[in-house]
C-alpha positions, 0 to 999 in steps of 0.5 A, a space after each residue: 499500499 502507498 501512503 496515500 492508499 493508507 490515508 484513504 483507508 485509515 479515514 474511511 475505516 475510522 470515519 464510516 464512509 466515503 463523505 466523512 472521509 472526504 471531508 476531514 481529508 479536504 478533498 472530493 468524493 470521487 477522489 476518495 473513491 479512485 483511491 480505494 479502488 486502486 489500493 483494492 486492486 493493488 491488494 488483490 482483495 476488498 476492504 469495504 463491503 457496502 451493506 446498506 448504503 454503509 461501508 462495512 470494513 471486511 475481515 482482510 481490513 479488520 485484519 489489516 487495519 493495526 498495522 496501517 494504523 501504526 504508520 498512520 500514527 507515525 505520519 501524524 507524528 511527522 507531521 506534527 514535527 514538521 509543523 514544530 520545525 515550522 513554528 521554530 522558524 517563525 517564533 518558537 522558543 523551547 527552553 530548559 531550565 534549572 527548577 530554581 529558576 522557575 520561581 521567579 527569573 524565566 517567568 519574569 523573562 518570558 512575561 516581559 518578552 511575551 509583551 512585546 512579542 506575543 506571536 512567539 511560543 514558549 515550551 519551558 521544562 526544569 532539567 538537571 545537569 546530568 540530564 541536560 546533554 540527552 534534552 538538547 540531542 533529543 531536541 526536546 529544547 533548543 536552550 538550557 539555562 543551568 548553574 554552573 554546568 560542566 563543559 561538554 563536548 558539542 555544546 556552546 556554553 554562554 556566560 549570563 550571570 554570576 550567583 551564588 549559594 546561601 544559607 537560610 536560616 530560621 531568625 531565631 537561630 540568629 536574632 541580629 540576622 547577619 548578611 554574612 556567615 561562615 560554616 564554623 557558624 552553622 555547626 551547632 544547628 541542624 543542617 537539611 542535606 540536599 544530597 547529590 545536588 551536582 556542581 554546587 553540591 561539589 561547590 559546598 563539599 570542597 568548601 567543607 574540606 578546605 575548612 576541615 567542617 562536616 555538617 551532621 544531617 538528620 534531614 536529607 531531600 533531593 530539592 533545594 526548594 524543599 529545603 527551604 520550606 523545610 527551614 521555613 518550619 523551623 527544622 534547620 538550616 540549609 544552603 542553597 542558591 540565592 534564586 531559591 532562597 530568594 524565591 522561598 523567603 517567609 517572615 521567620 527565616 533570612 539568607 546569609 552569603 558565605 564568607 568568603 562568598 561560594 560563587 558560581 556562573 549561570 550558563 546558556 546552552 546548546 547544540 553546537 552544530 545547531 544555530 539558535 533561532 533568531 527568537 531565542 537570540 533575542 530573548 536571551 537579553 531578557 534573561 540577562 537583564 532579569 539576572 542582573 536586576 536580581 543580582 543588584 
């Protein structure tokens, strides 16, 4: 069967008549009948029999339909992919970002950009550092915004901003609300551990090794914002990126930088062999502007 045969057969089978099939395919009824006859001639058996004015699939058609449906769904997938490619050319930004950036930076930048460019579509997902390479290679996103990403072959990295790890603590622990703290000042308090948190976790671990300090933890979580919310409940202190800290402040918590500070870069990543679309390039300055406003 040719692809056109498959399309016509699928339409008649699912719609129940040549008339309805012609309507959804936006072609004439004689055209549908002609393609159906040609398909049956090539197959060597009938696909439908007419009963009281209705087309009823033959036993052979019933056996064939499951396989035809698989190909039809693949054809639809190809069509959808082609439409997505077309949208990318005319205005679509597929963006992946660290979860922490979803609290304020990314939504604010998108909203501001969208006000001036309402025709541009956004597809936003969160992604962790160890997933970004696969996400880019599978074209699930065109642009990824991450904290301190590792250098990866085949990936172009552009620094957008500098940020830092900070300590989120209950004000009751430090009533004078210091803006800077050292690791040694945290030893006496319950520490909420974020566990394997990628490059930022490595950054904190290196400082602990340099200062010869270990923070004991009875509570371990996998997500920065959960750690920050636990601090708000008085469960201890935590170390998170400043974006998460600022996005989860409460009346009874405060933020302190490390002394000396623990800084890291925020980078935009994309495939070397796939240039950014015009709309993605136009969106980057909005991100840079928002990062600058947060850092100032």
